[in-house]
Structures are given as C-alpha cells and as structure tokens.
C-alpha positions, -999 to +999 in steps of 0.1 A: +000+002+000+013+036-009+014+062+018+004+093+002+021+125+017+010+162+014+036+191+011+016+219+004+015+236+034+050+236+038+059+269+058+096+271+043+079+276+008+044+291+016+057+316+036+069+335+006+036+341-003+031+369+027+052+392+005+019+401-007+007+409+024-005+445+018-020+446-017-042+476-025-064+460-055-093+481-071-104+518-075-076+545-072-086+582-072-069+614-079-037+601-088-048+568-103-021+539-113-015+522-146-020+487-153+014+478-143+011+498-109+030+532-118+012+564-109-008+579-136+001+615-130-021+639-144-050+623-163-054+646-192-039+680-199-068+699-190-086+701-158-113+670-150-145+687-138-173+663-120-169+629-116-153+604-141-150+568-140-123+546-161-111+513-165-078+497-159-069+506-191-079+542-188-107+541-210-141+557-196-166+532-184-199+545-200-228+542-180-211+534-147-236+537-117-227+563-090-245+565-056-237+594-032-248+587+004-257+552+019-288+548+002-311+562-027-326+593-019-305+602+011-289+626+018-306+644-013-331+634-043-313+623-074-282+610-057-283+576-077-270+584-114-257+569-143-226+583-161-226+592-198-211+577-231-176+592-214-178+579-180-186+615-167-214+628-145-215+666-134-212+673-096-246+675-081-256+710-066-274+695-039-241+673-024-231+699+000-208+677+026-187+645+033-205+612+021-196+579+009-197+575-028-202+538-044-193+531-082-204+502-100-201+493-139-209+456-153-176+434-152-161+455-125-154+455-088-181+477-067-161+502-048-169+525-020-149+557-007-161+570+026-160+603+038-160+621+003-162+658+001-180+669-031-153+678-057-137+671-091-125+632-090-114+605-113-122+570-100-106+538-116-124+506-114-108+473-112-120+441-133-137+414-117-115+382-119-128+357-145-134+328-120-160+308-144-133+291-169-104+272-170-075+293-163-045+296-185-017+270-179+018+277-181+046+247-177+081+239-181+113+231-164+134+255-142+170+254-158+204+262-146+207+240-109+239+227-099+231+196-091+255+173-070+245+136-060+248+126-025+258+160-011+231+159+012+210+188+000+181+190-022+178+215-049+145+226-061+129+256-081+094+274-073+078+294-102+054+322-091+039+353-106+063+386-098+045+410-074+037+446-072+026+468-042-009+466-061-008+430-049-004+435-013-038+431+007-057+409-017-035+382-019-040+344-023-020+318-012-025+296-041-005+323-063+024+311-046+019+278-037-003+259-062-034+239-050-031+217-076-004+188-072+021+164-089+026+130-078+063+118-077+076+084-063+099+080-035+110+048-020+080+032-035+058+059-019+038+085-035+042+122-024+021+150-037+040+179-045+026+215-054+024+214-091+046+251-093+075+234-076+105+213-094+131+190-082+154+185-106+169+150-108+190+142-077+202+111-059+204+115-017+203+087+010+182+084+037+187+050+050+184+036+016+193+054-018+166+078-029+161+098-066+139+128-065+127+139-098+104+164-108+117+185-133+084+199-148+062+228-131+028+239-138+012+271-132-019+290-138-029+325-144-068+340-145-059+362-177-037+363-208-014+391-219+022+398-209+028+383-172+062+387-151+070+355-138+097+346-110+117+312-110+134+309-077+161+286-069+165+269-038+182+245-014+175+224+020+194+198+040+175+167+029+180+141+061+177+174+085+143+184+071+131+146+067+142+138+105+119+171+116+090+157+095+092+123+109+093+140+145+059+161+135+077+194+139+054+222+130+062+232+094+073+268+103+100+255+123+116+242+089+116+278+072+155+285+086+164+252+070+155+263+035+176+290+015+167+311-017+202+319-035+188+336-064+165+333-095+153+345-126+126+373-137+110+367-172+078+382-190+057+361-207+032+369-235+005+342-227-018+342-257-033+305-257-046+281-230-017+260-229+019+273-228+054+259-228+081+278-210+112+265-197+129+292-170+162+300-159+171+302-123+205+318-125+196+353-139+205+368-104+221+358-070+212+370-034+246+377-021+240+407-002+228+403+038+210+427+059+205+420+096+169+422+114+163+421+152+132+409+163+113+430+190+099+413+223+072+387+210+044+373+227+050+335+235+018+327+215+031+344+183+059+338+158+078+363+134+087+358+097+110+382+081+111+381+042+137+398+021+122+416-009+139+431-040+126+452-060+125+456-102+108+489-109+074+481-093+079+444-092+090+425-061+103+392-057+114+375-023+151+367-014+151+352+016+128+339+045+136+334+081+118+326+114+132+354+138+127+346+175+120+372+205+149+397+207+169+374+183+190+395+153+189+375+121+206+378+089+187+378+055+200+374+020+191+404-003+197+414-041+212+450-031+207+477-009+179+489-028+157+461-014+131+458+016+123+436+045+088+425+048+082+415+086+053+396+094+038+383+127+010+356+132-005+336+158+016+304+161-016+281+160-023+296+128+008+291+105-001+256+097-041+261+096-065+269+072-100+283+073-120+311+087-097+337+110-063+318+103-053+346+078-049+372+105-016+391+107+001+422+113+032+433+091+060+455+084+074+466+051+106+491+052+137+497+033+169+478+040+186+503+051+216+496+078+192+470+095+155+465+106+138+464+139+101+462+131+077+471+156+043+455+149+006+467+151-014+443+174-029+416+157-066+422+151-094+401+167-120+385+147-147+407+135-184+396+143-213+408+124-244+429+136-280+418+130-283+444+106-251+430+086-224+460+100-192+447+105-178+452+142-142+457+146-118+457+176-110+495+188-076+495+176-049+520+189-016+526+171+020+523+185+045+553+189+055+566+154+029+549+134+002+571+124-036+554+115-039+565+078-066+544+060-087+511+059-091+490+031-119+463+034-132+441+005-163+415+003-158+385-019-175+358-033-160+324-025-163+304-058-148+273-076-128+276-107-113+245-129-076+245-128-054+216-141-085+194-145-096+198-108-122+224-088-102+247-066-118+276-041-110+310-052-123+345-037-137+368-062-136+404-051-171+419-050-172+450-032-141+473-018-140+498+006-117+526+015-121+548+046-100+573+067-082+560+096-096+527+116-134+527+122-146+502+150-179+497+123-181+490+086-214+497+072-223+488+034-242+513+017-276+501+004-274+496-033-305+502-052-318+467-061-303+453-028-272+439-013-275+404-017-248+383-029-257+345-033-235+317-014-206+318+007-187+354+013-156+365+029-150+397+044-113+410+050-102+442+066-071+460+066-061+487+087-030+507+073-005+525+093+025+546+081+059+559+097+061+587+071+028+606+067+001+613+091-026+617+065-036+606+030-061+609+003-081+574-003-063+559-032-028+554-044-016+570-014-030+546+011-005+519-005+026+540-012+030+556+020+019+522+042+044+509+063+023+488+084-007+469+081-030+448+104-053+423+091-083+401+097-112+384+081-145+370+087-163+343+063-205+343+064 
C-alpha cells in the first residue's frame, strides 16, 4: 500500500506568499495607477471636472452607476446617477458635505469611498476576476540548477508570479503554493508536491538510496497577456528536514532550513490556454546581507522576516527566516535597494487553514543599515451585527505609526477549474476605502439590494505609516503604508 504524503502547507515555501500582505487592488482616486502599478500622474492635460469613471486601461466606463450617500434618496434626491458615454457625471449641486461614494460598472468590482467631500474626482475601477472558466496554464522546467548527487542537499525551483505593490492586500496563497499537485514516487511511496515546484533529478540517501525527480512545473493565470514570472532556486538539507518531518515538527520551524539563493525574472506573453516555457534560475544571485532584530514577541506568536528585491514596480522574495523574540537574524538580499517584510502571526494559525487563520500584522520598510520592526497588534476576529454591519476591534496605534486608512473587501467564494480540478477562489465583489481605523463598517444600500448569493469572505486591513499622518484615499494609501494589521470573517 502506498503512503500518500502532502507537502502543500510547508511553511518553508508557502511563507514566501506573505510578501503579498499589503495589496491595494481596486479603485484609485486622484492620481490613479496604470495597469503596471505606476502612478498615472495627471489624468489629462486639462482640468477634469465632475466625477469621471475609467477602467484599468484608462478608458471611460460608459454607463457606470454612482451612489452618493448610504442609500438612494438620502442625503438628497437624485443621488443615484448613471455616467454618460465618456464615464462622466456633473457634480450635483445638492451634494454639500462629506458622503460615501459608491461606483459600479458591469464586469468591475463595486467600490465605496467613505468621507468624500464634494469635488472633482477621477476614479478607476478594477476588473472582477474571471473565475468561471479554465485558467491559462504555463508549464515547463527550471534550468540552471547545479546538482551534486549525495551532497546531502535537495535543490528545488519555485515558479510564482512577480508581485507589485498592487498585490499587497488581496493576496491568495494559491498564487504562491499551487493548490494543484503532481505525484512523484519516493522509495515506492507516492508524495504529492505542489505543481509549481520543481525538483531536478538528484540522488540522496536516507537509510536507503533515494532518487528525487520532478523536473516540470505548471502554474496558472486568470488572464492572458504579458505576465512577469519569477523562477526561484532554493536548497534544503535532506536528512535534517526529513528527520524533523518524521518527528512531527511544525512546518514553520523548518523555514530556517530552506534558502533561496537566486532566480530569474521573465516576461511571458500568454496567448493560448496552454503555454510551454522553460525558465532560468541563474539570472540573479542573492549575495548581500541585511540584519533584522526581532522585538519582544508574545509566546503564542511567531515572526517571519522576508527579504524583498525590487525591479521597478515588481517585487520578488530573496530570503525567508523565522526570527525569535529579541533575536538577530541575517537575511540574504539582492542589493541595498531592497526591503524587509516582517510578518507576525499567531503560531497556531501558521499551519492552519480556514476562517480567521489569515490574521496577521506586517511591516514593510527599506533595508537601510538594519531593521527592527515594531508591529501593530494582530486584530481580533470581527463580528457581524444583526443589521449586517461589520464590528471591529478598537485599535490603537503604536508610537511613531499613524493610522492613515482602512481597506476592506467583500468577496464571493467560488469554484474554478485548474488543471482538471476544481479549486476555491475569492472573487472580489465590493471594495471599501475609509479614513483612519473605524470600529464599524457599514455597506451602503445599493439600489436593488446588497444580496450576494453563496459563501462570502469579508477582510479588513488597517493601514499605518511611519512617514505621513494623513492620505487621500487611493494610491497614497499603499504608497505611504509601512504597517498593516489584517483580519477576516467568512459568512
């Protein structure tokens, strides 16, 4: 009988996904961003008047619908409007004070900006994810690994999408550790390995000779077009890791046994449902070092530090380490222009899945001469009031960190096809942007009702900054955020 072993939740690999903790997807206001994540700058050479709605490609969204206030007819008659053929409406003269502004267009994520004073604005809507069709598959090998048999080391490759600051808050772990598996045989036993991992053929010994051989990866994208992909090369000591696994060590305790020593970044133009592409892992080496010192950490919490390399607006992980309370740790980096992402989680959530286990607090700061992060508290689980409002923990900031904004999103939990299997994904449906950190979030009553069928996921992120005390809701929220504390509720 074959023993089937799962490696999907291995923290030494999946923690790389924490690099996406700060994503700001969706609408952008005043200084919107291009599809590549950069600031647009000025929307047009002439001053824009009224409210203007555009998509990610900067094209006007004709017929977009706009609600000013929390329900139709309040605070003034005619507060529910439809944009014209160029995505424009004139400012209503009856709009005299700060109100929530909600915007919707077919195929786009509905978005609400709270506390909006009357004035000229340009808003950008983010497309809804396509989750009802089979996604685009990319497969191939990772090349350039320097394999030495029986050296006690296992070499691996990991293929993931490169990340941008747009990818921070709406992170899905499936983008880093595939929910699909490939089966390999080790000593006559079947082992399920995430499909976006590769193990070039190599021979080791663990009591008996062992051959590890999974040369191919496969990964999936929701959309075609040009996608930037990072192929990492890494290593871990074979016997040491196997011994810990056999002794039922928590997965996150293995993180420090894994190293990422470099990789390659490549643009792929995906034009068909299946694309073959071999990816080099030798284009860059992570040889620089930065020291990080952990603050005092509670006994039921664990801190993970991630080195981050920047390529214009794109980001890739360079190292991952667990750092104990008060301990100093060295992280590999590409150069002195990188950042360090420090993540604090409840230890019991590290190897768990399900509602509430995505809670975390994170800090993203430049490398500098060393990093000693100070975390916002991890938020308690939210609750839902009888009227549908989301009730949040009263959160106080910490010295030096300003409470600048809140980003929240309601998603549908849907099934989509990947590699012949069905997987659950969160499809953003309604995004909310609010100043500071509220204790209650209330959805406006959209004309026609707010009913969203099926299982839903509501996540909330409180954003803080070391650099500024106030921001406009929009690009400044993510460009100035250095701290985030995140929680969620399934309902």
